[in-house]
Structure formats: C-alpha cells, structure tokens
LUMVEXVO-412554 format. One record per residue (C-alpha): residue in one letter; chain; x, y, z. Coordinates in nm, 2 decimals. Example, Ala and Ser with C-alpha at 12.3 -4.5 7.8 and 13.67 -1.06 7.14 Angstrom:
 code unit      x      y      z
    a    A   1.23  -0.45   0.78
    s    A   1.37  -0.11   0.71
This chain:
 code unit      x      y      z
    m    A  12.77   8.95  10.40
    q    A  12.51   9.00  10.12
    i    A  12.20   9.18  10.25
    l    A  12.09   9.37   9.94
    h    A  11.80   9.17   9.80
    l    A  11.42   9.11   9.85
    y    A  11.25   8.78   9.86
    s    A  10.90   8.63   9.89
    n    A  10.84   8.42  10.20
    i    A  10.56   8.22  10.04
    s    A  10.64   7.87  10.16
    a    A  10.37   7.65  10.00
    i    A  10.14   7.65   9.70
    g    A   9.82   7.46   9.68
    f    A   9.53   7.41   9.43
    e    A   9.18   7.26   9.43
    n    A   8.95   7.16   9.15
    f    A   9.25   7.22   8.91
    r    A   9.33   6.97   8.64
    i    A   9.38   6.62   8.79
    f    A   9.34   6.74   9.15
    k    A   8.97   6.77   9.26
    n    A   9.05   6.80   9.63
    h    A   9.29   7.05   9.78
    q    A   9.65   6.96   9.75
    q    A   9.94   7.16   9.88
    f    A  10.32   7.15   9.81
    s    A  10.59   7.30  10.04
    l    A  10.85   7.51   9.87
    k    A  11.19   7.45  10.02
    p    A  11.54   7.52   9.88
    l    A  11.52   7.18   9.71
    t    A  11.17   7.06   9.64
    l    A  11.13   6.73   9.45
    f    A  10.82   6.58   9.28
    t    A  10.81   6.22   9.17
    g    A  10.55   5.95   9.10
    p    A  10.40   5.74   8.82
    n    A  10.33   5.89   8.48
    g    A   9.99   6.07   8.47
    s    A   9.98   6.13   8.85
    g    A   9.98   6.51   8.81
    k    A  10.35   6.62   8.84
    s    A  10.32   6.85   8.55
    t    A  10.03   7.03   8.71
    l    A  10.26   7.22   8.94
    q    A  10.47   7.32   8.64
    k    A  10.16   7.46   8.47
    v    A  10.06   7.65   8.79
    l    A  10.40   7.81   8.82
    i    A  10.40   7.91   8.45
    l    A  10.06   8.07   8.51
    l    A  10.19   8.26   8.82
    a    A  10.50   8.37   8.63
    s    A  10.33   8.48   8.31
    g    A   9.97   8.55   8.40
    i    A   9.99   8.77   8.71
    k    A  10.02   9.14   8.64
    r    A  10.30   9.29   8.84
    i    A  10.24   9.66   8.93
    d    A  10.49   9.93   8.99
    g    A  10.52   9.98   9.37
    g    A  10.57   9.61   9.44
    f    A  10.21   9.47   9.41
    a    A  10.06   9.18   9.22
    d    A   9.72   9.23   9.07
    l    A   9.49   9.02   9.28
    d    A   9.19   9.07   9.05
    r    A   9.28   8.81   8.79
    i    A   9.53   8.56   8.64
    r    A   9.55   8.57   8.26
    f    A   9.62   8.28   8.03
    p    A   9.88   8.43   7.79
    k    A   9.84   8.32   7.43
    e    A  10.21   8.24   7.40
    y    A  10.18   7.98   7.67
    l    A   9.84   7.83   7.58
    e    A  10.00   7.53   7.42
    i    A  10.15   7.45   7.77
    t    A   9.89   7.57   8.01
    g    A   9.56   7.56   7.81
    d    A   9.28   7.81   7.89
    y    A   9.06   7.83   8.20
    y    A   8.82   7.55   8.11
    q    A   9.10   7.32   8.02
    n    A   9.24   7.36   8.37
    l    A   8.92   7.27   8.55
    n    A   8.92   6.93   8.71
    f    A   8.79   6.68   8.46
    d    A   8.51   6.55   8.69
    s    A   8.42   6.88   8.84
    e    A   8.06   7.00   8.87
    s    A   8.18   7.35   8.95
    n    A   8.34   7.60   8.72
    r    A   8.56   7.75   8.99
    f    A   8.91   7.65   9.11
    k    A   9.12   7.77   9.40
    f    A   9.49   7.85   9.46
    s    A   9.63   7.87   9.81
    f    A   9.95   8.03   9.93
    n    A  10.12   8.00  10.27
    f    A  10.32   8.29  10.39
    k    A  10.44   8.44  10.71
    d    A  10.30   8.77  10.82
    e    A  10.50   8.97  11.07
    l    A  10.19   9.03  11.29
    f    A   9.96   8.73  11.24
    g    A  10.24   8.47  11.19
    k    A  10.17   8.18  10.95
    i    A   9.88   8.27  10.71
    t    A   9.72   8.08  10.43
    a    A   9.57   8.30  10.15
    v    A   9.30   8.12   9.93
    m    A   9.20   8.27   9.60
    e    A   8.88   8.14   9.43
    f    A   8.85   8.20   9.06
    a    A   8.57   8.20   8.80
    p    A   8.60   8.21   8.42
    a    A   8.60   8.55   8.24
    a    A   8.69   8.68   7.89
    n    A   8.58   8.35   7.72
    g    A   8.82   8.14   7.93
    m    A   9.13   8.36   7.88
    v    A   9.11   8.50   8.23
    a    A   9.07   8.35   8.58
    a    A   8.88   8.62   8.76
    t    A   8.92   8.63   9.14
    r    A   8.58   8.61   9.31
    k    A   8.68   8.54   9.67
    l    A   9.00   8.61   9.88
    q    A   9.02   8.45  10.22
    f    A   9.29   8.43  10.49
    y    A   9.33   8.15  10.74
    r    A   9.55   8.12  11.05
    n    A   9.59   7.77  11.20
    g    A   9.29   7.66  10.99
    e    A   9.07   7.94  11.13
    l    A   8.93   8.21  10.91
    v    A   9.07   8.56  11.00
    a    A   8.96   8.77  10.70
    a    A   8.73   8.72  10.40
    f    A   8.67   8.94  10.09
    d    A   8.46   8.89   9.79
    k    A   8.36   9.07   9.46
    y    A   8.03   9.24   9.44
    t    A   7.80   9.43   9.20
    e    A   7.52   9.68   9.28
    s    A   7.27   9.40   9.22
    n    A   7.49   9.12   9.35
    n    A   7.39   8.93   9.04
    v    A   7.72   8.78   8.92
    n    A   7.74   8.68   8.56
    e    A   8.04   8.46   8.51
    n    A   8.09   8.57   8.15
    d    A   8.10   8.94   8.23
    s    A   8.43   9.12   8.25
    d    A   8.55   9.13   8.61
    e    A   8.62   9.50   8.57
    i    A   8.26   9.57   8.69
    y    A   8.32   9.42   9.03
    g    A   8.46   9.59   9.35
    w    A   8.59   9.43   9.67
    r    A   8.41   9.42  10.01
    l    A   8.43   9.22  10.33
    d    A   8.24   8.90  10.26
    p    A   7.90   8.95  10.44
    k    A   7.90   8.58  10.54
    h    A   8.22   8.62  10.74
    e    A   8.21   8.99  10.83
    k    A   8.20   8.93  11.21
    t    A   8.49   8.69  11.20
    s    A   8.70   8.93  10.98
    l    A   8.64   9.23  11.20
    k    A   8.73   9.04  11.52
    a    A   9.06   8.95  11.36
    f    A   9.09   9.31  11.24
    r    A   9.07   9.44  11.59
    e    A   9.33   9.19  11.70
    n    A   9.55   9.31  11.41
    l    A   9.52   9.67  11.54
    i    A   9.65   9.55  11.89
    l    A   9.94   9.36  11.73
    f    A  10.02   9.66  11.51
    k    A  10.04   9.89  11.81
    n    A  10.27   9.65  11.98
    k    A  10.49   9.61  11.67
    i    A  10.51   9.99  11.63
    n    A  10.63  10.02  11.98
    y    A  10.89   9.74  11.92
    d    A  11.01   9.91  11.60
    d    A  11.04  10.25  11.77
    q    A  11.26  10.11  12.04
    l    A  11.48   9.93  11.79
    i    A  11.52  10.24  11.57
    i    A  11.59  10.48  11.86
    i    A  11.87  10.26  11.99
    d    A  12.01  10.22  11.64
    q    A  12.00  10.60  11.58
    k    A  12.17  10.67  11.91
    i    A  12.45  10.42  11.83
    r    A  12.50  10.57  11.48
    d    A  12.52  10.92  11.64
    n    A  12.75  10.81  11.92
    e    A  12.50  10.91  12.18
    a    A  12.50  10.75  12.52
    l    A  12.22  10.50  12.59
    t    A  12.02  10.51  12.91
    h    A  12.03  10.22  13.15
    d    A  11.69  10.09  13.02
    e    A  11.81  10.13  12.66
    e    A  12.12   9.93  12.74
    l    A  11.91   9.65  12.87
    l    A  11.68   9.66  12.57
    k    A  11.99   9.66  12.34
    k    A  12.11   9.35  12.51
    t    A  11.77   9.19  12.47
    f    A  11.76   9.27  12.10
    q    A  12.11   9.15  12.04
    d    A  12.02   8.82  12.21
    k    A  11.74   8.79  11.95
    g    A  11.99   8.83  11.67
    y    A  11.98   9.20  11.59
    a    A  12.30   9.38  11.50
    f    A  12.30   9.77  11.51
    n    A  12.47  10.03  11.29
    q    A  12.56   9.78  11.01
    f    A  12.54  10.02  10.71
    d    A  12.45  10.37  10.61
    p    A  12.07  10.38  10.56
    e    A  12.08  10.65  10.29
    e    A  12.34  10.46  10.09
    e    A  12.14  10.14  10.13
    l    A  11.82  10.31  10.01
    n    A  11.99  10.46   9.71
    d    A  12.14  10.12   9.62
    r    A  11.80   9.95   9.66
    i    A  11.62  10.21   9.45
    e    A  11.88  10.17   9.18
    k    A  11.84   9.79   9.18
    y    A  11.46   9.78   9.23
    p    A  11.33  10.10   9.07
    e    A  10.99   9.95   9.02
    l    A  10.94   9.91   9.39
    g    A  10.98  10.27   9.49
    t    A  10.93  10.34   9.86
    f    A  10.87   9.97   9.93
    v    A  11.25   9.94   9.97
    a    A  11.29  10.24  10.20
    h    A  11.47  10.18  10.54
    a    A  11.48  10.39  10.85
    c    A  11.75  10.20  11.03
    s    A  12.08  10.02  10.98
    i    A  11.99   9.70  11.16
    v    A  12.06   9.35  11.03
    n    A  11.90   9.03  11.16
    t    A  12.20   8.80  11.20
    t    A  11.99   8.49  11.21
    n    A  11.93   8.52  10.83
    n    A  12.17   8.80  10.73
    r    A  11.89   9.01  10.61
    l    A  11.80   9.37  10.67
    y    A  11.56   9.43  10.95
    t    A  11.24   9.59  10.80
    p    A  11.04   9.81  11.04
    k    A  10.66   9.77  11.03
    e    A  10.53   9.88  10.69
    n    A  10.30  10.18  10.74
    t    A  10.20  10.40  10.45
    i    A  10.09  10.68  10.67
    n    A  10.22  10.82  10.99
    l    A  10.04  10.65  11.28
    p    A   9.80  10.91  11.42
    d    A   9.84  10.98  11.80
    s    A   9.47  10.94  11.84
    c    A   9.45  10.59  11.69
    f    A   9.56  10.39  11.99
    i    A   9.58  10.42  12.37
    d    A   9.71  10.18  12.62
    h    A   9.41  10.12  12.85
    h    A   9.37   9.74  12.87
    n    A   9.32   9.68  12.49
    i    A   9.08   9.97  12.44
    l    A   9.18  10.12  12.11
    i    A   8.95  10.42  12.04
    d    A   9.01  10.71  12.28
    s    A   8.75  10.95  12.42
    p    A   8.70  11.16  12.73
    l    A   8.48  10.88  12.87
    v    A   8.78  10.63  12.86
    d    A   8.99  10.88  13.06
    m    A   8.72  10.93  13.31
    v    A   8.66  10.56  13.38
    m    A   9.02  10.43  13.34
    g    A   9.21  10.73  13.47
    e    A   9.32  10.81  13.82
    q    A   8.99  10.98  13.93
    d    A   8.78  10.67  13.85
    l    A   8.44  10.79  13.74
    l    A   8.27  10.47  13.86
    s    A   8.36  10.56  14.22
    v    A   8.25  10.93  14.24
    d    A   7.96  11.03  14.47
    e    A   7.65  11.24  14.41
    s    A   7.84  11.57  14.46
    h    A   8.08  11.51  14.17
    e    A   8.02  11.67  13.83
    w    A   8.06  11.33  13.67
    y    A   7.79  11.17  13.88
    n    A   7.52  11.18  13.61
    i    A   7.76  11.00  13.36
    k    A   7.82  10.73  13.63
    k    A   7.45  10.70  13.68
    a    A   7.40  10.65  13.31
    l    A   7.66  10.38  13.30
    f    A   7.51  10.20  13.59
    q    A   7.16  10.21  13.42
    v    A   7.31  10.00  13.13
    n    A   7.48   9.76  13.38
    i    A   7.83   9.90  13.35
    t    A   7.94   9.91  13.71
    t    A   8.30   9.80  13.70
    k    A   8.61   9.87  13.49
    d    A   8.60   9.52  13.34
    e    A   8.23   9.57  13.24
    f    A   8.33   9.90  13.09
    i    A   8.62   9.75  12.89
    n    A   8.39   9.47  12.75
    a    A   8.12   9.73  12.66
    h    A   8.38   9.95  12.49
    i    A   8.52   9.66  12.30
    d    A   8.17   9.59  12.17
    f    A   8.14   9.96  12.08
    e    A   8.46   9.94  11.88
    q    A   8.35   9.63  11.71
    d    A   8.03   9.82  11.60
    y    A   8.24  10.11  11.48
    f    A   8.47   9.88  11.28
    t    A   8.16   9.71  11.13
    f    A   8.04  10.06  11.03
    v    A   8.37  10.15  10.88
    s    A   8.36   9.82  10.67
    k    A   8.02   9.92  10.53
    q    A   8.18  10.21  10.35
    l    A   8.44   9.99  10.18
    p    A   8.25   9.91   9.86
    e    A   8.19  10.28   9.79
    s    A   8.55  10.38   9.85
    f    A   8.77  10.17   9.62
    h    A   8.73   9.95   9.32
    h    A   9.05   9.75   9.35
    f    A   9.30   9.69   9.62
    p    A   9.59   9.72   9.56
    p    A   9.53   9.96   9.27
    n    A   9.57   9.75   8.95
    g    A   9.72  10.03   8.75
    e    A   9.42  10.06   8.52
    t    A   9.19  10.27   8.73
    e    A   9.20  10.57   8.96
    p    A   8.96  10.46   9.23
    r    A   8.81  10.70   9.48
    s    A   9.01  10.68   9.79
    f    A   8.88  10.58  10.13
    e    A   9.03  10.90  10.28
    s    A   8.83  11.12  10.03
    f    A   8.51  10.93  10.14
    f    A   8.58  11.01  10.50
    e    A   8.66  11.37  10.41
    e    A   8.32  11.41  10.25
    k    A   8.15  11.26  10.55
    r    A   8.35  11.48  10.79
    g    A   8.55  11.22  10.97
    y    A   8.55  10.98  11.26
    g    A   8.38  11.21  11.51
    y    A   8.09  11.27  11.27
    f    A   8.05  10.89  11.21
    i    A   8.01  10.80  11.58
    g    A   7.85  11.12  11.70
    h    A   7.62  11.25  11.44
    p    A   7.29  11.06  11.37
    f    A   7.25  11.08  10.99
    d    A   6.99  10.87  10.81
    d    A   7.21  10.65  10.60
    s    A   7.43  10.54  10.89
    d    A   7.45  10.17  10.96
    f    A   7.60  10.24  11.30
    p    A   7.40  10.07  11.58
    k    A   7.22  10.33  11.78
    s    A   7.17  10.07  12.06
    s    A   7.53  10.08  12.16
    p    A   7.53  10.19  12.53
    i    A   7.88  10.35  12.50
    l    A   7.76  10.55  12.19
    k    A   7.45  10.66  12.38
    i    A   7.66  10.80  12.67
    l    A   7.91  10.96  12.44
    t    A   7.65  11.15  12.25
    e    A   7.42  11.22  12.54
    f    A   7.69  11.39  12.74
    n    A   7.86  11.55  12.44
    l    A   8.18  11.35  12.49
    i    A   8.26  11.33  12.11
    d    A   8.46  11.60  11.93
    l    A   8.28  11.62  11.60
    g    A   8.54  11.85  11.45
    y    A   8.30  12.14  11.45
    s    A   8.08  12.33  11.69
    l    A   7.70  12.34  11.70
    d    A   7.49  12.65  11.77
    k    A   7.17  12.64  11.99
    n    A   6.97  12.54  11.68
    g    A   7.19  12.24  11.60
    k    A   7.35  12.40  11.30
    r    A   7.72  12.36  11.22
    g    A   7.95  12.64  11.34
    r    A   8.32  12.68  11.32
    v    A   8.51  12.39  11.19
    n    A   8.81  12.25  11.38
    t    A   9.04  12.19  11.08
    e    A   9.31  12.02  11.29
    r    A   9.05  11.77  11.43
    i    A   8.91  11.70  11.08
    k    A   9.26  11.63  10.96
    q    A   9.31  11.40  11.25
    d    A   8.99  11.22  11.17
    r    A   9.10  11.17  10.81
    e    A   9.43  11.03  10.92
    h    A   9.25  10.80  11.16
    a    A   9.01  10.68  10.89
    s    A   9.29  10.63  10.63
    f    A   9.48  10.43  10.89
    l    A   9.18  10.21  10.97
    v    A   9.12  10.11  10.60
    n    A   9.49  10.06  10.56
    q    A   9.48   9.80  10.83
    l    A   9.15   9.66  10.72
    t    A   9.31   9.57  10.38
    r    A   9.65   9.49  10.53
    l    A   9.65   9.11  10.47
    p    A   9.56   9.15  10.10
    r    A   9.83   9.41  10.05
    m    A  10.10   9.20  10.23
    f    A   9.99   8.89  10.03
    s    A  10.00   9.10   9.71
    r    A  10.36   9.20   9.78
    h    A  10.47   8.85   9.84
    l    A  10.29   8.73   9.53
    y    A  10.46   9.00   9.33
    l    A  10.80   8.88   9.44
    l    A  10.71   8.51   9.40
    s    A  10.57   8.56   9.04
    g    A  10.89   8.73   8.94
    s    A  11.12   8.47   9.09
    f    A  11.04   8.17   8.86
    v    A  11.28   8.04   8.60
    f    A  11.19   7.74   8.39
    s    A  11.45   7.49   8.28
    l    A  11.23   7.26   8.07
    q    A  11.38   6.98   7.86
    n    A  11.61   7.11   7.58
    n    A  11.62   6.87   7.30
    t    A  11.82   7.10   7.06
    v    A  12.19   7.05   7.00
    k    A  12.35   7.35   6.82
    r    A  12.69   7.44   6.71
    h    A  12.61   7.81   6.71
    y    A  12.37   8.02   6.91
    l    A  12.27   8.32   6.70
    i    A  12.10   8.64   6.83
    s    A  11.86   8.63   6.54
    d    A  11.75   8.27   6.64
    k    A  11.69   8.34   7.01
    n    A  11.40   8.15   7.16
    v    A  11.28   8.06   7.51
    v    A  11.42   7.71   7.51
    d    A  11.79   7.77   7.44
    s    A  11.81   8.13   7.57
    p    A  12.05   8.04   7.86
    f    A  12.32   7.96   7.61
    l    A  12.28   8.29   7.43
    d    A  12.21   8.51   7.73
    f    A  12.50   8.38   7.94
    g    A  12.74   8.38   7.65
    l    A  12.66   8.74   7.56
    k    A  12.70   8.86   7.92
    y    A  13.04   8.67   7.93
    l    A  13.16   8.83   7.61
    n    A  13.03   9.18   7.70
    g    A  13.22   9.18   8.03
    y    A  12.95   9.15   8.30
    k    A  13.23   9.03   8.53
    k    A  13.10   8.99   8.88
    a    A  12.79   8.77   8.82
    v    A  12.94   8.60   8.52
    k    A  13.27   8.52   8.69
    r    A  13.08   8.35   8.97
    g    A  12.88   8.16   8.71
    i    A  13.17   8.05   8.50
    n    A  13.36   7.93   8.81
    f    A  13.05   7.72   8.91
    v    A  13.03   7.57   8.56
    n    A  13.40   7.49   8.54
    k    A  13.39   7.33   8.88
    w    A  13.11   7.10   8.78
    v    A  13.23   7.00   8.44
    k    A  13.54   6.88   8.62
    e    A  13.33   6.70   8.89
    f    A  13.14   6.52   8.62
    g    A  13.46   6.43   8.45
    i    A  13.35   6.59   8.12
    a    A  13.63   6.85   8.07
    e    A  13.86   7.08   8.26
    s    A  13.68   7.40   8.16
    l    A  13.41   7.57   7.94
    t    A  13.51   7.81   7.67
    i    A  13.28   8.07   7.51
    k    A  13.37   8.23   7.18
    p    A  13.21   8.51   6.98
    i    A  13.06   8.46   6.63
    k    A  13.12   8.78   6.43
    v    A  13.04   8.91   6.08
    n    A  13.23   9.22   5.98
    d    A  13.33   9.28   6.35
    e    A  12.96   9.26   6.45
    l    A  12.87   9.01   6.72
    i    A  12.59   8.79   6.60
    g    A  12.61   8.50   6.83
    v    A  12.82   8.27   7.06
    a    A  12.97   7.92   7.04
    y    A  13.06   7.68   7.32
    f    A  13.36   7.45   7.36
    l    A  13.47   7.21   7.63
    k    A  13.85   7.21   7.69
    s    A  14.07   6.94   7.83
    g    A  14.45   7.01   7.82
    d    A  14.53   7.14   7.47
    k    A  14.22   6.98   7.32
    e    A  13.91   7.20   7.26
    q    A  13.59   7.04   7.13
    s    A  13.27   7.20   7.02
    l    A  12.97   7.13   7.26
    n    A  12.78   7.04   6.95
    d    A  13.01   6.73   6.91
    y    A  12.88   6.59   7.24
    g    A  12.55   6.41   7.28
    k    A  12.22   6.52   7.42
    g    A  12.30   6.43   7.77
    i    A  12.61   6.66   7.80
    n    A  12.42   6.94   7.62
    q    A  12.13   6.90   7.86
    l    A  12.36   6.91   8.15
    l    A  12.53   7.22   8.04
    f    A  12.20   7.38   7.97
    q    A  12.09   7.32   8.33
    m    A  12.42   7.46   8.46
    l    A  12.38   7.78   8.26
    r    A  12.01   7.81   8.36
    i    A  12.12   7.79   8.72
    v    A  12.41   8.04   8.70
    s    A  12.20   8.29   8.49
    a    A  11.93   8.31   8.75
    d    A  11.90   8.59   9.01
    r    A  11.95   8.53   9.38
    d    A  11.64   8.37   9.54
    a    A  11.51   8.26   9.20
    r    A  11.30   7.95   9.20
    i    A  11.41   7.73   8.91
    m    A  11.16   7.47   8.78
    m    A  11.36   7.17   8.64
    e    A  11.18   6.91   8.42
    e    A  11.34   6.57   8.46
    p    A  11.71   6.69   8.47
    e    A  11.82   6.32   8.46
    v    A  11.71   6.26   8.11
    n    A  11.98   6.11   7.88
    l    A  12.23   6.10   8.18
    h    A  12.42   5.79   8.30
    p    A  12.31   5.67   8.65
    a    A  12.64   5.80   8.80
    f    A  12.57   6.14   8.65
    q    A  12.22   6.13   8.79
    s    A  12.36   6.08   9.14
    k    A  12.61   6.36   9.08
    l    A  12.32   6.60   9.00
    a    A  12.23   6.59   9.37
    d    A  12.57   6.73   9.47
    m    A  12.54   7.00   9.21
    f    A  12.19   7.10   9.31
    v    A  12.29   7.12   9.68
    a    A  12.59   7.34   9.59
    a    A  12.38   7.56   9.37
    s    A  12.12   7.62   9.65
    r    A  12.39   7.69   9.90
    n    A  12.64   7.89   9.70
    l    A  12.42   8.07   9.45
    s    A  12.12   8.12   9.67
    v    A  11.87   7.98   9.42
    k    A  11.58   7.74   9.50
    l    A  11.52   7.44   9.28
    i    A  11.18   7.27   9.21
    i    A  11.26   6.94   9.04
    e    A  11.03   6.70   8.86
    t    A  11.21   6.37   8.85
    h    A  11.19   5.99   8.80
    s    A  11.55   5.93   8.92
    e    A  11.60   5.69   9.21
    y    A  11.97   5.77   9.19
    l    A  11.92   6.14   9.24
    i    A  11.70   6.09   9.55
    r    A  11.92   5.82   9.70
    r    A  12.22   6.05   9.67
    l    A  12.03   6.33   9.85
    q    A  11.96   6.08  10.13
    c    A  12.33   6.01  10.16
    l    A  12.42   6.38  10.15
    t    A  12.17   6.44  10.43
    a    A  12.32   6.16  10.64
    y    A  12.67   6.32  10.59
    e    A  12.53   6.67  10.68
    d    A  12.21   6.65  10.87
    q    A  12.13   7.03  10.84
    l    A  12.02   6.94  10.48
    m    A  11.71   6.77  10.63
    h    A  11.55   7.11  10.67
    q    A  11.63   7.21  10.31
    i    A  11.48   6.93  10.12
    s    A  11.12   6.83  10.06
    i    A  11.01   6.52   9.85
    n    A  10.66   6.48   9.72
    y    A  10.54   6.15   9.59
    l    A  10.22   6.17   9.38
    y    A   9.96   5.89   9.33
    h    A   9.71   5.90   9.06
    p    A   9.38   6.00   9.23
    e    A   9.19   5.72   9.06
    k    A   9.46   5.46   9.17
    l    A   9.50   5.57   9.53
    p    A   9.61   5.29   9.76
    s    A   9.42   5.25  10.09
    g    A   9.54   5.48  10.36
    k    A   9.75   5.70  10.13
    n    A   9.71   6.07  10.03
    v    A   9.72   6.18   9.67
    v    A  10.03   6.37   9.76
    e    A  10.26   6.21  10.02
    q    A  10.52   6.46  10.14
    f    A  10.84   6.32  10.28
    n    A  11.14   6.48  10.46
    i    A  11.47   6.31  10.48
    n    A  11.57   6.22  10.84
    s    A  11.91   6.31  10.98
    d    A  12.03   5.95  10.93
    g    A  11.94   5.97  10.56
    s    A  11.62   5.76  10.58
    l    A  11.29   5.87  10.44
    e    A  11.00   5.95  10.67
    g    A  10.76   5.75  10.45
    e    A  10.75   5.49  10.17
    f    A  10.73   5.55   9.80
    g    A  10.47   5.38   9.59
    p    A  10.54   5.05   9.41
    g    A  10.76   5.05   9.10
    f    A  11.01   5.31   9.22
    f    A  11.28   5.20   9.46
    d    A  11.16   4.84   9.45
    e    A  11.15   4.80   9.07
    a    A  11.51   4.69   9.02
    t    A  11.49   4.46   9.33
    n    A  11.17   4.30   9.20
    w    A  11.34   4.21   8.87
    k    A  11.65   4.07   9.05
    v    A  11.42   3.85   9.25
    e    A  11.24   3.74   8.93
    l    A  11.58   3.65   8.77
    m    A  11.68   3.45   9.07
    r    A  11.35   3.26   9.05
    n    A  11.40   3.18   8.68
    k    A  11.75   3.07   8.75
    q    A  11.64   2.84   9.03
    a    A  11.35   2.70   8.81
    q    A  11.60   2.61   8.54
    k    A  11.81   2.42   8.79
    n    A  11.52   2.22   8.90
C-alpha cells in the first residue's frame, strides 16, 4: 500500500473575462479530463491557464503558494502572452478572475475566486480580491488596501496589504464564528482518534467507551497503528524538504477508503484552553458565562444572593432567560470578532508570507495592546469595539474581565499577570490563525496544484540522438528518462520501462524499447532509442512522426511523479484511427497504474468512442472521466452553454450531445454519397 505522497484536492478550475471567455466557465479535473470542440472555441485557453499556474505562481518554502500575484514569465510569453493579451477581447474591464474548487475539512466544498488587475506593465496579474463561497454563498472575502484606499492599477502591488473586505465583513465574520465551532468539534474528533491510536501502539487497554469509538472509526474506514509515525515523518521530510512541518504526523492512522494517511487538524499553535467552552455554542469564556449557564443559575437567584445585582442588570437589558443570554453573548462575540478584524491591516502585509518581507505579526500587535482582556475590558480611545454591547457593559461594570493586570484605587496599572497575558496572546494568535484559515488552506492546495502540472505538447522533432548539450523543453522526456535509465534509477525507471514495453507490444509496434548511451572518451553525452522485435533492432529515428509522438507521450507519462496532472495536446496527431482508439486503453492504464491524471485536448472521435466502450465494460470508470465540449461563444446554439460538460453513463452512452460536425460528420458524408449514387441511377 503506497501512502507516502501529498496531493492537491482542487477539483475544478474556472476563469472569467479571460481570453475568449467573457462569462465564467468552469472545468472539472478528474483522473481523465477531455476537451474537444471546433477550432477556435477556446480549448487552448485551459492550456494557457495551466502554464500560467505552473510557471507564474511563486511556490514558497513551507508549502504555500504566493496569493499576491501571478507572473507572466518571459520564457513562456510566446505561448501565454502578457496580462493585456489575456483579457477578453470584448471586455470593458481590465480585470479577470480565476476560480478553484477544493474540499476543506471543516467547511466542505469551497470555491475560491481570485480577482486580478494588471501590474508591472502587464507582466504581473496582481490579486486585488480573494473570495470564498460554499454552495454559492459567500463565506469569506478579502481585498487589498492602501492607506488612502486609492488603488492605482499601474503601481506595484507590493504597497498593498490584505484586509477583510468591508463590503462583506459581516458575512465573513459570521462564517468565521461557524468555523471556530467546526474547529472545536474537529479538534475533539482528532483527539479521540489520536488517543486510541496511541493506546493501541503502546499496547494499552481501551476503556469500554474507547472500544465503542474505535469500532465507530473503523466503520468509517480508519485503520490504526499502520506505521511508525517517527519513521514516516523522517521519510516525508526527506522526500519533501521544502514543506517542513507541513508533513508532520502525530498518529499512525490510514484512511482505508483512499489508502492515504489520516491528517489531524492543521493547527500551527497549541489550542489555548481558554479559547473554547462547551456551553451551547458560546465560544468566549468569562465568569458571567459560568454564572448564567452553570449549576447555580444566576437568572434564578433571589435578592439575598450576592449575584442579584448582576441578575438585575441582565434583566434591565431584557436578558431574562438562558436562550436570551446565549443570543446576546453570540452578538457580543460577533462584536469582538469584528473588533479583532479591524486590527488585521496593521498586523500583516501578506498572508501567507510571500518570502520577500518580514511582516509584523498579529501576535506582536496583541502583545503591544496587552491582550484579549484589555481589548474587551479597557475603554481606550482608538477602540472600534461597540460600547453598546449589553454583555460588555455587564462584564466591565461588575469587573468580570481579567485584564491581565491589577488596578489601584486611582485606576493605574499594578502588578501584571504574565501567565494571563501569555494566554491572551495565544488566544489572539489563534483567532487570527483561524480568521485567515481559508486563504492558508487554499494557498497550500494551490502550491501542490501548481507543482503537479506536466505538459506534453506536440513534439514535431524526430531525432536519432538526444544530446545533453541540446536539451530543450520539447524533447526533454527522451533525454531525462534515458539518463535515469542508464544511471540506474531502478525502481521508478523499471516501472516506467515495463509500462512502455507493454504498450509498444499492445500497439503492435515492437516487442520492447532499448535505450543506449552515446559516449565520447567514456563520457556520457546523450542517449539513443531503438525498437526491438526478435533479433531486429531499429532506431526510433527510422520511424515516422506518429510512432515518435506516441513514444514521446509514453515517456512523458512514465517520467511524471505520482498525482501529476499531464496536459496532452492532441495526442492523436499522425496516428492511425486504430491507434487513436488504443490511446484510450493506455490512458486508463496510466491513470490507474501510475496514479497520474491526464488533461487531454483532442479532436479524436475514436478516442472518445473507445472510452465509452471501456466504461460500458467497467462502469466504475464513469466517475473517473469528464468530457468537455466547447462551443465558440459567438456561434452558440440556442439552449447550449459555451462549455457543455458530459459524463459517460454506466452503459457507455453520453449524458449529452456533441455539436454538429463531430460524431455526425462521417455519417453525413455517407448519406451524401448515397444520395449522389441514387441520383446517378435516376
């Protein structure tokens, strides 16, 4: 069972106001994703987007993608163009958008939308807005700001910082509070899993309740004590040194539904004990909460009780029941979170850090302001905290807030409670950690996605020798794979050469592939490829473009890492129809046996028809294949979308219909021939 790898769970990419697509279009990314349609309908647009994501996003040590910008690298300008060349041709706006669907462990299915503006004379797409949606509803929105809020599109985006978008602040903070509740529940879930796993590893007996929980977890697909966590951590750090602690694991659990490691909730700081309590979704603790929600029940005390004046104060603001207290306390927490968000622009310049600056941390900001207790209990002039909050009034009036220091009779600060101040800083750091959680999680998935792309563009070169001195992007698979083979990278190369040999046989080209060194004075300077059948060995150069292109694709596939996304440009070019059909079998085998994902731009009816047949033979393939048919936006038939996405049904049929001139083209000409033949008879 292979469990040692990381992958991005971004499942769809979309764009708006980008090249031919004025309106938003989205494409699902499945193990086999196909694009087809008339020439000029925009199929190459996705190719350009993927090249931009692969080459233009800065990948930062620690496992983050820079969310501030996408660059247009000079070496790819001939393919991608600059910012202005990628704007929709009829657009009145100078901004375009990218969207990404991913699954968040707390919020579930999320769509991240990045809005860009031009910078650096069109060589940079600078992010101006970052929004997150769940089921079509906005859950978080961030934007760039300046002190004057006067955005000059031609300025460098280095001068901007991030903040909660003021237009959507209330919505964002509502979702933020929900996130805190979900986080608390996830932490409890993780704790239970990890405790059981640790006890099993240490051969400790489980309690009755733990045995029941273990059975529940196993029914959900979790397997305990599957490996040594320390050995796994060392292996991961060795394989992914740039990710650092991102790959750390505290348990030895495998999710058997997908054969992947179970990852406990990512939390960059220890969860402070004071962060959450369990009183009916109340998150921020205070003595007042214990009084009202505890066993003594402040709301029921009589005039003789020492708490009576607090009860009287609550009744004066119409808080007479526990439900009314909970609702008022939730409003108070919302006010507090709003206040916290006001500090965001002053506390960091980029999130995640882009590696080019050392921004002032949110924790240091809270340290200077003396913490959570100071924020909600001390009336300083520059506070945005609403003084009208009834809960805040009662907390301060009856001195129910621990400020972290004592006050003398003149109101001056006395002895500082360093432990309380430390707790406040942890609390504040945790809150901003969660406030920016969705951008950070998205950044990590984008980091993995941008590093996963491999491009198998058309290779029109046919060479007898592949020399190290002549290496280029186009024919690098021949040279790279050949050098690894000759230098003895056995495990990966053996798997690759076995795959190639199987498929040169399946295509009936030869029995095996042979790779030979090219040396000068015992120095390896290149490689040469031969196809062997029986005793006959023939240089790959002696075959035509079709066979060379086919071998190029095979080597590109076997050279890619696990979970790589390989973009293939018209792989059927120069191939016989029977070979085009056989490509479908090879692509399914590659996805299944080599764990790569293929994004295929094609015009081949034979390739698609064969995929339909394979799905009819094995219906589980219906969940692995997505077909996208593109219409030209200016030639859109009535009732059709610019992008029609089809799945293949279990019986091999397509969910929808292709446009004219694809499956029906050959039939139409057959009918025309029959008409002509009949006319001649008459």
